[in-house]
C-alpha positions as CSV (number, residue, x, y, z in Angstrom):
1,X,-2.2,-24.6,71.3
2,X,-4.3,-21.8,73.3
3,X,-3.3,-18.3,73.2
4,X,-3.4,-15.8,76.1
5,X,-6.0,-12.7,75.0
6,X,-3.8,-9.7,74.5
7,X,-5.9,-7.5,77.1
8,X,-5.4,-9.8,80.1
9,X,-1.5,-10.0,79.1
10,X,0.2,-6.2,78.5
11,X,4.0,-7.9,78.6
12,X,2.9,-9.5,75.4
13,X,2.4,-6.3,73.8
14,X,5.3,-4.8,75.0
15,X,7.2,-7.8,73.5
16,X,5.7,-6.9,70.6
17,X,7.3,-3.5,70.5
18,X,10.2,-4.8,71.4
19,X,10.7,-6.6,68.5
20,X,9.6,-3.9,66.5
21,X,12.7,-1.8,68.0
22,X,15.2,-4.5,67.1
23,X,13.7,-4.5,63.7
24,X,15.0,-1.7,62.2
25,X,18.7,-3.5,61.4
26,X,17.1,-6.3,59.5
27,X,15.5,-4.1,57.6
28,X,18.1,-3.0,56.2
29,X,19.4,-6.2,55.3
30,X,16.6,-7.0,54.0
31,X,16.7,-3.5,51.6
32,X,19.8,-4.5,50.5
33,X,19.2,-7.9,49.4
34,X,15.8,-6.4,47.6
35,X,18.6,-4.7,45.0
36,X,20.2,-7.8,44.7
37,X,17.1,-9.9,43.8
38,X,14.8,-7.0,42.0
39,X,15.4,-6.4,38.8
40,X,17.0,-2.8,38.3
41,X,14.6,0.4,38.0
42,X,13.3,1.0,34.5
43,X,14.0,4.6,33.1
44,X,11.6,8.2,33.6
45,X,8.0,6.8,31.3
46,X,6.7,9.5,29.1
47,X,3.2,11.5,29.6
48,X,1.5,9.2,27.1
49,X,2.7,5.8,28.9
50,X,2.1,6.9,32.3
51,X,-1.4,7.7,31.2
52,X,-1.8,4.0,29.9
53,X,-0.7,3.0,33.1
54,X,-3.0,5.1,35.1
55,X,-5.8,3.8,33.0
56,X,-5.2,0.4,33.6
57,X,-5.2,1.4,37.7
58,X,-8.4,2.8,37.0
59,X,-10.0,0.0,35.3
60,X,-9.7,-1.9,38.5
61,X,-10.7,0.7,40.9
62,X,-14.2,-0.5,40.9
63,X,-13.1,-4.2,41.9
64,X,-10.8,-2.5,44.9
65,X,-14.2,-0.3,46.3
66,X,-16.1,-3.9,45.8
67,X,-13.5,-5.8,47.9
68,X,-13.0,-3.3,50.2
69,X,-16.6,-3.4,51.4
70,X,-17.7,-6.7,50.7
71,X,-14.4,-8.8,52.5
72,X,-14.4,-7.0,56.1
73,X,-18.0,-7.6,56.2
74,X,-18.0,-11.1,55.1
75,X,-15.2,-11.8,57.7
76,X,-16.9,-9.8,60.7
77,X,-20.1,-11.8,60.3
78,X,-18.4,-15.1,59.9
79,X,-16.2,-14.3,63.3
80,X,-18.6,-12.4,65.0
81,X,-18.3,-14.8,68.0
82,X,-14.6,-15.4,67.4
83,X,-13.2,-11.9,67.8
84,X,-14.4,-8.5,69.6
85,X,-17.0,-6.9,68.4
86,X,-16.0,-3.6,68.7
87,X,-12.5,-4.7,67.2
88,X,-14.6,-6.0,64.1
89,X,-16.8,-2.9,63.8
90,X,-13.7,-0.6,63.7
91,X,-12.1,-2.5,61.2
92,X,-15.5,-2.9,59.3
93,X,-15.1,0.7,59.4
94,X,-11.9,1.9,58.4
95,X,-12.3,-0.6,55.3
96,X,-15.4,1.6,54.3
97,X,-13.2,4.7,54.6
98,X,-10.7,3.3,52.0
99,X,-13.8,2.3,49.7
100,X,-14.6,5.9,49.7
101,X,-11.4,7.2,49.1
102,X,-11.0,4.3,46.1
103,X,-14.8,5.8,45.1
104,X,-13.6,9.4,45.5
105,X,-10.2,8.8,43.1
106,X,-12.4,7.1,40.3
107,X,-15.0,9.7,40.3
108,X,-12.9,12.6,40.2
109,X,-10.6,10.9,37.4
110,X,-13.3,10.1,35.3
111,X,-14.4,13.5,35.9
112,X,-11.2,15.6,35.3
113,X,-10.5,13.6,32.4
114,X,-13.1,15.6,30.4
115,X,-12.0,18.8,31.5
116,X,-8.2,18.8,31.5
117,X,-5.4,18.0,29.0
118,X,-3.5,14.5,29.0
119,X,-0.4,15.9,30.7
120,X,-2.3,17.8,33.3
121,X,-4.9,15.2,34.1
122,X,-2.1,12.7,34.4
123,X,0.3,14.6,36.7
124,X,-2.7,15.0,39.1
125,X,-4.5,11.7,39.3
126,X,-0.8,10.1,39.5
127,X,0.0,11.5,42.8
128,X,-3.4,11.4,44.3
129,X,-3.6,7.8,43.5
130,X,-0.6,7.4,45.8
131,X,-2.1,8.5,48.6
132,X,-5.2,6.4,48.3
133,X,-2.7,3.6,48.1
134,X,-1.2,4.0,51.1
135,X,-4.1,4.7,53.0
136,X,-5.4,1.2,51.2
137,X,-2.6,-0.6,52.7
138,X,-2.6,0.8,56.0
139,X,-6.2,-0.5,55.9
140,X,-5.9,-3.8,54.8
141,X,-2.9,-4.0,57.0
142,X,-5.1,-3.0,59.9
143,X,-6.6,-6.3,59.9
144,X,-3.4,-7.9,61.4
145,X,-4.7,-6.1,64.6
146,X,-7.4,-8.3,64.7
147,X,-5.5,-10.8,65.9
148,X,-5.1,-8.9,69.5
149,X,-8.5,-9.4,69.7
150,X,-9.2,-13.1,69.6
151,X,-8.0,-16.2,70.8
152,X,-9.5,-18.2,67.8
153,X,-6.6,-20.0,65.9
154,X,-9.2,-20.5,62.9
155,X,-9.6,-16.7,62.7
156,X,-6.3,-15.6,62.9
157,X,-6.0,-18.2,59.8
158,X,-8.6,-16.7,58.0
159,X,-7.0,-13.2,58.7
160,X,-3.7,-14.3,57.0
161,X,-5.1,-15.9,54.0
162,X,-6.9,-13.0,54.0
163,X,-3.7,-10.4,53.7
164,X,-1.9,-13.1,51.7
165,X,-4.8,-12.7,48.5
166,X,-5.2,-9.4,49.2
167,X,-0.8,-8.7,48.6
168,X,-1.6,-11.3,45.5
169,X,-4.7,-8.7,44.5
170,X,-2.5,-5.4,44.7
171,X,0.3,-7.1,42.8
172,X,-1.7,-7.5,40.0
173,X,-3.7,-4.2,39.7
174,X,-1.3,-2.1,40.9
175,X,1.6,-3.9,38.9
176,X,0.8,-0.7,36.3
177,X,2.7,1.7,38.8
178,X,5.5,-0.4,40.9
179,X,6.4,2.2,43.3
180,X,3.0,1.4,44.6
181,X,3.8,-2.1,44.9
182,X,5.6,-0.5,48.2
183,X,3.1,2.0,49.0
184,X,0.3,-1.1,49.8
185,X,2.4,-3.7,50.7
186,X,4.6,-2.4,53.2
187,X,2.0,-1.3,55.4
188,X,0.3,-4.5,55.0
189,X,3.3,-6.8,55.3
190,X,4.9,-4.5,58.8
191,X,2.0,-5.4,61.3
192,X,1.9,-9.0,60.0
193,X,5.6,-9.7,60.8
194,X,5.4,-8.2,63.8
195,X,2.2,-10.1,65.3
196,X,3.2,-13.2,63.5
197,X,4.4,-14.6,67.1
198,X,1.5,-13.6,68.9
199,X,-1.2,-14.8,65.8
200,X,0.8,-18.3,65.5
201,X,2.5,-19.1,68.7
202,X,5.5,-21.2,68.0
203,X,5.6,-20.7,64.5
204,X,6.4,-16.9,63.6
205,X,9.7,-17.1,62.2
206,X,8.0,-19.8,59.7
207,X,5.0,-17.3,58.6
208,X,7.7,-14.6,58.8
209,X,9.5,-16.4,56.1
210,X,6.4,-17.3,54.1
211,X,5.5,-13.9,53.7
212,X,8.9,-12.6,52.7
213,X,9.3,-15.0,50.2
214,X,5.7,-14.3,48.9
215,X,6.1,-10.9,49.1
216,X,9.3,-11.6,46.6
217,X,7.6,-13.1,44.4
218,X,4.7,-11.1,43.8
219,X,7.2,-8.1,43.5
220,X,8.9,-10.3,40.9
221,X,5.8,-10.7,39.1
222,X,4.6,-7.9,39.4
223,X,7.9,-6.1,37.8
224,X,7.4,-8.4,34.8
225,X,4.1,-7.3,34.2
226,X,4.9,-4.0,34.6
227,X,7.7,-4.3,32.0
228,X,5.3,-5.8,29.6
229,X,2.8,-3.6,29.9
230,X,5.1,-0.5,29.4
231,X,7.0,-2.6,26.3
232,X,2.9,-3.0,25.0
233,X,2.1,0.8,25.7
234,X,5.8,1.8,23.4
235,X,5.2,-0.6,21.2
236,X,1.9,0.0,20.4
237,X,2.8,3.9,20.7
238,X,5.6,3.4,17.8
239,X,2.8,1.5,15.6
240,X,0.7,4.2,15.1
241,X,3.8,6.5,14.7
242,X,4.8,4.1,12.0
243,X,1.0,3.8,10.6
244,X,1.1,7.8,10.3
245,X,4.5,7.5,8.9
246,X,3.1,5.0,6.5
247,X,0.0,7.5,5.5
248,X,2.4,10.3,5.2
249,X,5.0,9.0,3.1
250,X,1.5,7.2,1.2
251,X,-0.1,10.4,0.7
252,X,3.3,12.0,-1.0
253,X,4.1,9.4,-3.3
254,X,0.5,9.4,-4.5
255,X,1.0,13.4,-4.2
256,X,4.5,12.8,-6.3
257,X,2.3,10.5,-8.6
258,X,-0.3,13.2,-9.2
259,X,2.1,15.7,-10.0
260,X,3.9,13.1,-12.3
261,X,0.9,12.5,-14.4
262,X,0.1,16.3,-14.5
263,X,3.2,16.9,-15.5
264,X,3.2,14.4,-18.3
265,X,-0.6,15.3,-19.2
266,X,0.5,19.0,-19.4
267,X,4.0,18.3,-21.2
268,X,3.2,15.5,-23.9
269,X,1.9,17.6,-26.4
270,X,5.2,19.5,-26.4
271,X,6.9,16.6,-26.0
272,X,5.5,15.0,-28.8
273,X,5.5,17.7,-31.4
274,X,9.2,17.1,-32.4
275,X,9.4,13.7,-32.2
276,X,6.3,13.8,-34.8
277,X,7.9,16.1,-36.5
278,X,11.3,14.3,-37.2
279,X,9.3,11.3,-38.3
280,X,7.2,12.7,-40.7
281,X,10.3,14.7,-42.4
282,X,12.6,11.5,-42.3
283,X,9.3,9.4,-44.1
284,X,9.5,12.6,-46.7
285,X,13.2,12.4,-47.0
286,X,12.8,8.6,-47.7
287,X,10.0,8.8,-50.4
288,X,11.9,11.6,-52.2
289,X,15.2,10.4,-52.3
290,X,16.8,9.5,-55.7
291,X,20.1,8.9,-54.4
292,X,21.7,5.6,-54.2
293,X,25.0,6.5,-52.3
294,X,22.2,8.5,-49.9
295,X,20.0,5.7,-49.5
296,X,22.2,3.1,-47.0
297,X,22.2,6.6,-44.9
298,X,18.5,7.7,-45.3
299,X,17.8,4.2,-44.2
300,X,20.2,4.6,-40.7
301,X,18.5,7.8,-40.3
302,X,14.8,6.0,-40.9
303,X,16.1,3.2,-38.3
304,X,16.9,5.8,-35.9
305,X,14.3,7.6,-35.7
306,X,12.0,4.1,-35.6
307,X,14.0,3.6,-32.4
308,X,13.6,7.3,-30.9
309,X,9.6,7.0,-32.0
310,X,9.4,3.4,-30.5
311,X,11.5,4.4,-26.8
312,X,9.0,7.6,-26.4
313,X,5.9,5.5,-27.2
314,X,7.0,3.1,-24.9
315,X,8.1,5.4,-22.1
316,X,4.6,7.4,-22.3
317,X,3.1,3.7,-22.9
318,X,4.6,2.4,-19.3
319,X,3.6,5.6,-17.2
320,X,-0.5,5.5,-18.5
321,X,-0.4,1.7,-17.7
322,X,1.5,2.4,-14.2
323,X,-0.4,5.8,-13.5
324,X,-4.0,4.3,-14.1
325,X,-4.6,6.0,-17.4
326,X,-6.1,3.3,-19.2
327,X,-9.4,1.9,-18.1
328,X,-9.6,-1.2,-20.4
329,X,-12.7,-2.7,-21.5
330,X,-13.1,-6.5,-21.1
331,X,-14.7,-8.0,-23.8
332,X,-15.2,-11.4,-25.8
333,X,-11.8,-11.4,-27.9
334,X,-10.8,-14.1,-30.6
335,X,-7.4,-15.0,-29.7
336,X,-6.6,-17.1,-33.0
337,X,-7.1,-14.2,-35.2
338,X,-4.7,-12.4,-33.3
339,X,-1.8,-14.6,-32.9
340,X,-2.5,-15.3,-36.5
341,X,-2.2,-11.6,-37.6
342,X,0.9,-10.8,-34.6
343,X,2.8,-13.9,-36.5
344,X,2.2,-12.5,-39.9
345,X,3.2,-9.1,-38.7
346,X,6.5,-10.2,-37.6
347,X,6.9,-12.6,-40.5
348,X,9.6,-10.4,-42.8
349,X,11.5,-9.6,-39.4
350,X,12.1,-13.3,-38.7
351,X,12.5,-14.3,-42.4
352,X,15.1,-11.3,-42.6
353,X,16.9,-13.1,-39.2
354,X,16.9,-16.4,-40.4
355,X,14.5,-17.5,-37.8
356,X,11.0,-19.3,-38.1
357,X,8.4,-18.5,-36.8
358,X,5.1,-20.1,-36.4
359,X,1.6,-20.4,-35.2
360,X,-0.3,-22.7,-33.2
361,X,-3.6,-22.3,-32.0
362,X,-7.2,-23.7,-32.3
363,X,-9.3,-22.3,-35.3
364,X,-11.6,-20.3,-33.2
365,X,-10.6,-19.3,-29.4
366,X,-12.3,-16.5,-27.4
367,X,-10.8,-14.8,-24.2
368,X,-12.6,-11.9,-22.1
369,X,-9.7,-9.2,-22.9
370,X,-9.3,-5.8,-24.3
371,X,-8.5,-5.9,-27.6
372,X,-6.0,-3.0,-27.5
373,X,-3.9,-4.4,-24.6
374,X,-4.4,-8.1,-25.7
375,X,-2.5,-7.1,-28.9
376,X,0.5,-5.1,-27.4
377,X,1.1,-7.8,-24.5
378,X,1.4,-10.2,-27.8
379,X,3.5,-7.7,-29.4
380,X,5.7,-7.3,-26.9
381,X,6.3,-10.7,-26.4
382,X,7.2,-11.6,-29.9
383,X,9.1,-8.8,-30.5
384,X,11.3,-9.5,-27.3
385,X,11.3,-13.4,-28.6
386,X,12.8,-12.5,-32.1
387,X,15.2,-9.9,-30.4
388,X,16.9,-12.3,-28.5
389,X,17.3,-15.1,-30.3
390,X,19.9,-15.9,-33.0
391,X,19.1,-18.8,-34.6
392,X,16.1,-21.8,-34.3
393,X,12.8,-20.5,-34.2
394,X,10.1,-19.0,-32.2
395,X,6.7,-20.8,-31.4
396,X,3.5,-18.7,-30.5
397,X,0.9,-21.1,-29.3
398,X,-2.6,-20.3,-27.3
399,X,-4.9,-22.6,-26.2
400,X,-8.0,-23.5,-24.0
401,X,-7.7,-25.0,-20.2
402,X,-10.5,-25.6,-18.0
403,X,-9.6,-22.6,-16.1
404,X,-8.2,-19.8,-18.7
405,X,-6.8,-19.9,-22.1
406,X,-3.2,-19.8,-22.3
407,X,-1.0,-18.0,-24.6
408,X,2.5,-18.9,-24.6
409,X,6.1,-17.5,-27.0
410,X,8.8,-19.9,-27.1
411,X,12.0,-19.3,-28.3
412,X,15.5,-20.9,-28.9
413,X,17.3,-18.0,-27.5
414,X,20.3,-17.1,-25.1
415,X,17.9,-18.1,-22.0
416,X,17.7,-16.0,-18.9
417,X,20.1,-17.3,-15.4
418,X,17.5,-18.0,-12.9
419,X,19.0,-15.3,-10.5
420,X,17.6,-12.5,-13.2
421,X,14.3,-14.3,-13.4
422,X,12.6,-12.3,-10.3
423,X,13.7,-9.2,-12.2
424,X,12.9,-9.4,-15.7
425,X,9.6,-7.5,-15.9
426,X,10.9,-4.6,-14.4
427,X,10.9,-1.4,-16.2
428,X,14.5,-0.9,-17.9
429,X,15.7,-4.2,-16.8
430,X,17.6,-6.1,-19.7
431,X,19.4,-9.3,-19.6
432,X,21.8,-9.5,-22.7
433,X,22.2,-5.7,-23.1
434,X,24.5,-4.5,-20.4
435,X,26.4,-1.5,-23.0
436,X,23.1,-0.4,-22.9
437,X,22.4,-0.1,-26.6
438,X,19.4,1.7,-27.1
439,X,18.4,0.0,-30.6
440,X,17.7,-3.0,-28.5
441,X,15.1,-0.6,-26.6
442,X,15.0,0.4,-22.9
443,X,13.6,-2.9,-21.8
444,X,10.4,-1.7,-21.5
445,X,8.6,-4.3,-23.1
446,X,8.2,-6.8,-20.7
447,X,7.3,-4.1,-17.9
448,X,4.5,-2.8,-20.7
449,X,3.6,-6.3,-20.8
450,X,3.3,-6.3,-17.5
451,X,0.6,-3.8,-17.2
452,X,-1.1,-5.2,-19.8
453,X,-2.0,-8.3,-18.7
454,X,-2.6,-6.9,-15.0
455,X,-5.3,-5.1,-16.9
456,X,-6.8,-7.6,-18.4
457,X,-6.9,-9.3,-14.4
458,X,-4.3,-12.3,-16.3
459,X,-1.7,-13.6,-14.9
460,X,1.9,-14.0,-16.3
461,X,5.0,-15.9,-16.0
462,X,8.3,-17.3,-17.7
463,X,10.2,-20.5,-17.6
464,X,13.6,-20.4,-18.7
465,X,16.9,-22.9,-19.5
466,X,19.8,-20.9,-20.1
467,X,21.3,-21.9,-23.4
468,X,18.6,-23.3,-24.4
469,X,15.5,-21.0,-24.7
470,X,12.7,-19.5,-22.9
471,X,8.7,-19.7,-22.9
472,X,6.8,-16.3,-21.8
473,X,3.0,-17.0,-20.7
474,X,-0.1,-15.5,-19.4
475,X,-3.6,-16.7,-19.0
476,X,-6.8,-14.8,-19.6
477,X,-10.2,-15.9,-18.6
478,X,-12.8,-17.9,-20.5
479,X,-15.3,-15.4,-22.5
480,X,-18.9,-16.3,-21.3
481,X,-20.8,-19.4,-23.1
482,X,-23.4,-16.9,-24.3
483,X,-21.3,-14.1,-25.9
484,X,-19.0,-17.1,-27.6
485,X,-21.4,-17.1,-30.6
486,X,-20.9,-13.1,-31.0
487,X,-17.3,-13.0,-29.7
488,X,-15.6,-9.7,-30.8
489,X,-12.4,-9.6,-33.0
490,X,-9.7,-7.8,-32.7
491,X,-8.8,-5.1,-35.3
492,X,-6.1,-5.1,-37.2
493,X,-3.9,-2.5,-36.0
494,X,-0.4,-3.1,-37.0
495,X,1.7,-1.4,-39.9
496,X,0.8,-2.7,-43.4
497,X,3.1,-2.3,-46.5
498,X,1.4,-0.3,-48.7
499,X,2.6,0.8,-52.3
500,X,4.6,3.7,-53.0
501,X,2.5,5.4,-55.9
502,X,1.1,9.0,-55.3
503,X,-1.8,9.6,-53.8
504,X,-4.2,11.6,-55.2
505,X,-6.2,14.3,-53.2
506,X,-6.4,17.2,-51.2
507,X,-5.7,17.8,-47.3
508,X,-5.6,20.8,-45.0
509,X,-3.5,20.3,-41.9
510,X,-4.4,22.5,-38.7
511,X,-1.3,22.4,-36.2
512,X,0.0,25.7,-34.2
513,X,3.7,24.1,-34.5
514,X,5.6,25.3,-37.3
515,X,7.5,22.4,-37.4
516,X,4.8,19.8,-37.6
517,X,3.6,22.0,-40.4
518,X,6.6,21.8,-42.5
519,X,7.0,18.6,-42.0
520,X,3.3,17.9,-43.0
521,X,3.6,19.8,-46.0
522,X,6.8,18.0,-47.0
523,X,5.6,14.3,-46.4
524,X,2.4,15.1,-48.2
525,X,4.1,16.5,-51.4
526,X,6.7,13.7,-51.6
527,X,3.1,11.1,-51.6
528,X,1.7,13.5,-54.5
529,X,-0.8,14.7,-51.9
530,X,-1.9,18.5,-51.9
531,X,-1.6,20.0,-48.9
532,X,-2.3,23.2,-47.1
533,X,-1.8,24.0,-43.7
534,X,-3.1,26.4,-41.1
535,X,-1.6,27.8,-37.6
536,X,-5.0,28.1,-36.3
537,X,-8.8,28.2,-37.0
538,X,-9.0,31.6,-38.1
539,X,-6.4,31.3,-40.5
540,X,-7.8,27.7,-41.5
541,X,-11.2,29.7,-42.2
542,X,-9.9,32.0,-44.3
543,X,-8.3,29.0,-46.5
544,X,-11.9,27.8,-46.7
545,X,-13.4,30.9,-47.6
546,X,-10.9,31.3,-50.3
547,X,-12.1,28.0,-52.3
548,X,-10.0,25.7,-50.8
549,X,-12.7,22.0,-50.9
550,X,-10.4,19.6,-48.7
551,X,-10.6,15.8,-48.9
552,X,-9.3,15.2,-45.3
553,X,-9.0,17.7,-42.5
554,X,-6.4,17.2,-39.8
555,X,-6.3,19.3,-36.7
556,X,-4.5,19.5,-33.7
557,X,-6.8,19.4,-30.5
558,X,-4.8,21.9,-28.5
559,X,-4.9,25.3,-30.2
560,X,-3.9,28.7,-29.3
561,X,-6.3,30.5,-27.3
562,X,-9.8,29.1,-26.2
563,X,-11.0,27.2,-29.5
564,X,-9.6,23.3,-29.6
565,X,-9.7,21.1,-32.4
566,X,-12.8,19.4,-31.7
567,X,-14.9,22.8,-31.4
568,X,-13.2,23.4,-35.3
569,X,-14.2,20.0,-36.5
570,X,-17.9,20.4,-34.6
571,X,-18.3,23.8,-36.8
572,X,-16.4,22.2,-40.3
573,X,-19.0,19.1,-40.1
574,X,-22.1,21.7,-41.4
575,X,-19.8,23.9,-43.5
576,X,-17.5,20.9,-45.0
577,X,-19.4,18.1,-45.7
578,X,-17.3,16.9,-48.4
579,X,-14.2,16.1,-46.3
580,X,-13.3,13.6,-43.6
581,X,-11.6,14.6,-40.4
582,X,-9.5,13.5,-38.0
583,X,-8.0,14.7,-34.7
584,X,-4.2,14.8,-34.0
585,X,-3.4,14.9,-30.1
586,X,-0.5,14.4,-28.0
587,X,-2.4,14.5,-25.1
588,X,-2.6,11.4,-22.7
589,X,-6.1,12.1,-21.4
590,X,-8.3,15.1,-21.3
591,X,-11.5,16.5,-21.5
592,X,-11.4,17.4,-24.9
593,X,-9.9,13.9,-25.6
594,X,-12.5,12.1,-23.8
595,X,-15.2,14.2,-26.0
596,X,-13.5,13.4,-29.4
597,X,-13.3,10.0,-28.8
598,X,-17.5,9.7,-27.4
599,X,-18.8,12.1,-30.4
600,X,-16.9,9.4,-32.5
601,X,-14.3,11.3,-34.5
602,X,-10.9,9.4,-35.5
603,X,-8.0,10.5,-33.2
604,X,-4.5,9.9,-34.4
605,X,-1.8,9.5,-31.5
606,X,1.5,11.9,-32.1
607,X,3.8,11.0,-33.2
608,X,1.9,9.4,-36.1
609,X,3.0,6.0,-37.8
610,X,4.1,7.1,-41.3
611,X,2.6,3.7,-42.2
612,X,-0.6,3.8,-40.7
613,X,-1.2,7.5,-41.9
614,X,-0.4,6.6,-45.3
615,X,-2.8,3.4,-45.3
616,X,-5.8,5.8,-43.5
617,X,-4.6,8.2,-46.4
618,X,-4.7,5.9,-49.2
619,X,-8.6,4.2,-47.9
620,X,-10.2,7.6,-47.5
621,X,-9.0,9.0,-50.4
622,X,-9.5,6.3,-52.8
623,X,-12.9,6.0,-51.4
624,X,-13.6,9.6,-52.0
625,X,-12.6,9.6,-55.5
626,X,-14.1,6.6,-56.3
627,X,-17.3,8.3,-55.2
628,X,-17.1,11.5,-57.1
629,X,-16.3,9.5,-60.3
630,X,-19.1,7.3,-60.0
C-alpha cells in the first residue's frame, strides 16, 4: 500500500498528535498492568554491589560507541535514495552526539577510578550514567521520525528491525541497572508506538502490540539477569568474607596451637619433675621393702605410679605428634624382628591373663619406616588387643604384598560396634570404658598409633565383628631393593627384666630440684650404688675437686643460671675422662637438646623408666668395673 509523503499531508501529522493526546489514559492502564506482570522492586543495593554493576555496564560501553556510529552510517548509505537526505544526515549527526556522550562516560569513568574512593566514584558515575542512557534512548528513538521522511515500506521495515535490535541490546547491556530500562526504553518505544500507523498503514495496532509484548519480554529477561548478577556479586562477596573469616580462624587456631606448644615446651620440664621423682621413689620403696604385709600395698602404689607415668607420657607424646614436633626418619626397618620383640615383650602379660600371644611373619621383612614410631605403633596395637581380650588369643602377623608391607593385630575380644568404628582413632575415645577407669588408660593409644602411621606415610584401618573380635592393620612402603641387603634393624627399646642384685659403682647426679635429688639418692642407695647429688654446676665442681671420681654422671639439661647441662658435660669430658655421661631432660624440643643429640650424648627423658635406667647402670658399671679389674 502506497503511503503519502508526510510533508504533503500535514493532516496526517495532526492525527498523530491526536493519538498522542489520547494515549495518556492507555499509559496509565499500561503502568498498572506492568506492576502486575513485572517482579517487585529489589531492596536497595550496597555501594560495593552498585560499583560492580556499574563496572559491568562500563565493559559494554565500547560496543555502544561503535553501534551508535556504525549502524546509522550504514543505514544512511543503504537507503540514501529511499528517504530525505537531510533527515538521514540529521539522524546520523544525532547518533554521533550519543557516541560522544558514551565516549565521555567511558573515559571519565576510567580516569576517576584512579583518583576517587569507591563510594564517591560510584555515586558520581551512577548519576552520570542515567543522563547518558536517557540521551541514548532519545537518539535511538529519533529513528522513528524517519518514517515521516520516506515513502519506502522497506526502509520502514529496516527501521523497525533496528528498533527491535536496539531494544534487545539495551535490555542485555543495561540489565545491571534496571532503571535504565525505563530511561532508555521509553524514549525508544513511544515514538515507534505513535508512528506505527504511519509506518505500516493498516497494521499499526498489530505493530504496537508486537512492540509492547516484545518490550515486556525483554524487561522480564533483563530483570532476571539483574537478579542473577546481584546474587553472583553478593555470593562472591560472601565467599570472600568467608575466606577471610576462615583465614582469620586458621591464624587464630595456629596461634593457639603455637601457644600450646610453647606452653608445653616451657612447662614440660616442671611437669615431669614430680612424676620423675615419684617413679624413682616408688621404685626405691619396692627395692627396700622387706615386709610381706606391706608388699601388696607397695605393688599397688607401684602400679598406680606406672599408670600415672603412662598417662603422662601418652599425653605428651600425642601433643608432640599432633604438633608436628616429631620429624620421622624413614629408613629400612626389619619388621619381622620388630614383631618378634614386641610379642616377647608382652609374653608374660599375656600368660598372666590366660591368653595366647603368637607371631606370624617371614624370617626377613623390610619396610620403610621410623624405628621409634614403628615400634610405638605396634606396641600400642598389641597393648590395646591384650587389654580388651578376656579369653582366646592375640595374633600379630606381618606379610609382604605387591604394593606394601602389611602388619595386622588380631584378637578375640569383645569387638567394636559398627557405629563406633569411625571414632575409635580419636583421642580419649574408649569403647569399653564408659566409667573412665584410668587404670585402662585415657584412650590415647589408638590416637598415638594413628599419628605414628601418618608420620611414616602409611595407611591404617580396622575390621571388627562384635562378640568375635577385631583386626587392626597398618601398611608401610617396601624398602628399596638396593637397601635390602643392609636394612636397618630396630633397636630393642622395651623393658628388660634385670636381676635384683646390688649394683656397685659411683654416680653423680646434677639436678636443681630437691625432690628429684632425694629420689635419686633413695633409688641409688636401694640398688647399692654410691650416689652424690649437686644442685648446680658449681656444687658439682666442688664435689669433684674434693676427690669424687664418679663412674657415671647424670646431669639435668636445664639448670639455674646461664649454664646448662650440655655445657657442664662438655667441660667434664676433659676433667673426668673416666665417667660415662648422660643428659636428663623434660623438654620436648629445645636448641640445647638438639645440640646434645647432635653431639652424641645419651639422653634420658623424664620421667625415667626404672627398668631401662637399671639396665643402663648395669651395663655401664659392669663394663667400667671389668675394665678397671682387667
